[in-house]
C-alpha positions in Angstrom: -19.3 -34.7 0.2 -18.0 -33.7 2.8 -14.9 -33.0 1.2 -16.5 -31.7 -2.0 -18.0 -29.1 0.4 -14.9 -28.2 1.9 -13.4 -27.8 -1.3 -16.0 -25.4 -2.5 -16.1 -23.4 0.9 -12.7 -23.4 0.9 -12.8 -21.8 -3.1 -15.2 -19.4 -2.2 -13.0 -18.0 0.8 -10.1 -17.5 -1.5 -12.1 -15.5 -4.2 -13.5 -13.5 -1.9 -10.5 -12.5 -0.2 -8.6 -11.7 -3.4 -10.4 -8.8 -5.7 -10.3 -5.9 -3.9 -7.0 -5.0 -4.3 -7.5 -3.4 -7.9 -4.8 -2.1 -10.7 -6.1 0.8 -12.4 -4.9 3.1 -16.0 -1.2 3.4 -16.0 -1.2 7.1 -17.1 -0.4 10.5 -16.4 -3.7 13.0 -15.1 -4.0 16.7 -14.9 -7.1 18.3 -13.3 -9.9 19.7 -15.0 -12.5 21.2 -12.9 -13.2 21.6 -9.5 -16.1 19.2 -8.7 -16.1 20.1 -4.4 -13.8 22.4 -1.9 -14.2 22.1 1.4 -15.9 25.4 3.3 -12.6 25.3 5.7 -10.2 26.3 3.1 -9.0 29.2 3.2 -9.3 29.7 -0.5 -12.1 30.2 -2.9 -13.4 28.0 -5.0 -12.3 30.1 -8.6 -8.7 31.0 -7.1 -8.1 27.1 -5.8 -9.0 25.8 -9.7 -6.8 28.3 -11.2 -4.3 28.0 -9.1 -4.8 24.3 -9.0 -4.4 24.0 -12.9 -0.8 22.6 -13.3 -1.5 20.5 -10.4 -0.9 16.6 -12.4 -1.8 13.2 -11.0 0.9 10.3 -12.0 -0.5 6.9 -11.2 1.8 3.5 -11.8 1.0 -0.4 -10.8 3.0 0.7 -7.4 3.8 4.7 -7.6 1.1 7.3 -7.0 2.6 11.3 -7.3 1.1 14.7 -6.8 3.1 17.1 -8.7 2.5 20.7 -8.0 4.4 23.1 -10.1 7.1 25.0 -8.9 5.6 28.1 -8.8 2.2 27.1 -7.6 0.6 29.1 -4.8 -1.3 26.3 -3.8 -0.8 24.4 0.0 -0.9 20.9 -1.8 2.7 20.4 -2.2 3.7 17.4 -4.5 4.1 14.2 -3.2 5.0 10.8 -4.2 4.0 7.5 -2.3 5.1 4.0 -3.4 4.4 0.5 -2.8 1.1 1.6 -3.7 -2.1 -0.3 -4.0 -5.5 0.5 -5.0 -8.6 -0.7 -2.4 -11.8 -0.8 -4.6 -14.2 0.2 -1.4 -17.7 0.7 -2.1 -19.0 4.2 -2.5 -22.7 3.3 -2.1 -23.2 6.3 -4.7 -22.2 9.4 -2.4 -18.8 10.6 -1.8 -18.7 11.3 2.2 -17.6 15.1 3.2 -17.2 14.2 7.0 -20.0 17.1 7.5 -24.1 16.1 7.3 -24.0 16.9 3.7 -21.9 14.7 0.7 -21.6 14.5 -2.5 -24.1 11.9 -4.8 -22.9 10.2 -7.4 -25.7 7.8 -7.9 -26.7 8.9 -11.2 -24.0 7.5 -13.1 -24.2 4.2 -14.2 -20.8 2.9 -13.4 -19.2 3.7 -10.5 -15.8 2.2 -9.0 -14.3 4.0 -5.7 -10.7 3.0 -5.0 -8.7 4.1 -1.8 -4.9 4.7 -2.6 -3.2 3.0 -0.3 0.8 3.2 0.3 2.0 0.6 2.4 -0.8 -0.3 2.8 -2.0 2.9 4.7 -3.9 5.4 3.9 -2.4 8.4 1.6 -6.0 10.2 2.3 -6.5 10.0 -2.0 -9.1 8.2 -3.6 -9.8 7.8 -7.2 -13.5 7.7 -8.2 -14.6 6.2 -11.8 -18.0 7.5 -12.5 -18.4 6.2 -16.3 -16.5 7.5 -18.5 -15.2 10.8 -16.3 -12.7 10.0 -13.6 -12.5 12.1 -10.3 -9.8 12.3 -8.0 -10.1 13.4 -4.3 -8.1 14.2 -0.6 -9.0 14.2 2.6 -7.8 15.8 5.9 -6.9 12.6 7.9 -8.2 13.0 11.8 -7.5 9.7 13.3 -8.6 6.3 11.9 -12.6 7.3 12.4 -12.3 10.9 11.7 -11.5 12.0 7.9 -12.4 15.1 6.4 -12.7 16.4 2.6 -10.7 19.0 1.2 -11.5 18.9 -2.4 -12.4 16.8 -5.7 -10.8 17.5 -9.1 -12.3 16.0 -11.8 -9.0 14.9 -13.8 -8.4 13.8 -17.2 -5.1 12.2 -19.4 -2.8 14.1 -20.0 -2.1 14.8 -23.8 1.8 13.4 -23.5 0.3 10.0 -22.9 
């Protein structure tokens, strides 16, 4: 009986330690609409959204790229991360902005949230799968305990996928 209990507990521990790093759909995405822009931004929402219309995101099993057009006026540089993992986390039905308010996403039936990590470290990017929508956000990481939301885009698969 004691051996069976130890075996069951070992299996439960193994299963609970697995599963928080997920694979996402390998695809190229482009911005669809701007959901949120920090009040700390020096851009207006309309200008930022227009400037980001050709911004794209390439997600593979182990890389994450932000591709900004060369003529972009955005301050979002192109970035490439390797050794990427998509770590699922419980967003508790909201997207924290780092300010007193948050973005309520609790009305969605299916919410899956991922922290995008490179070599185990935060990139500042998060992916939200909300029913049939995908949102991507970027946080300005001040330190381990403090981060502020820069923006949230709704994204869609690029037509050439």
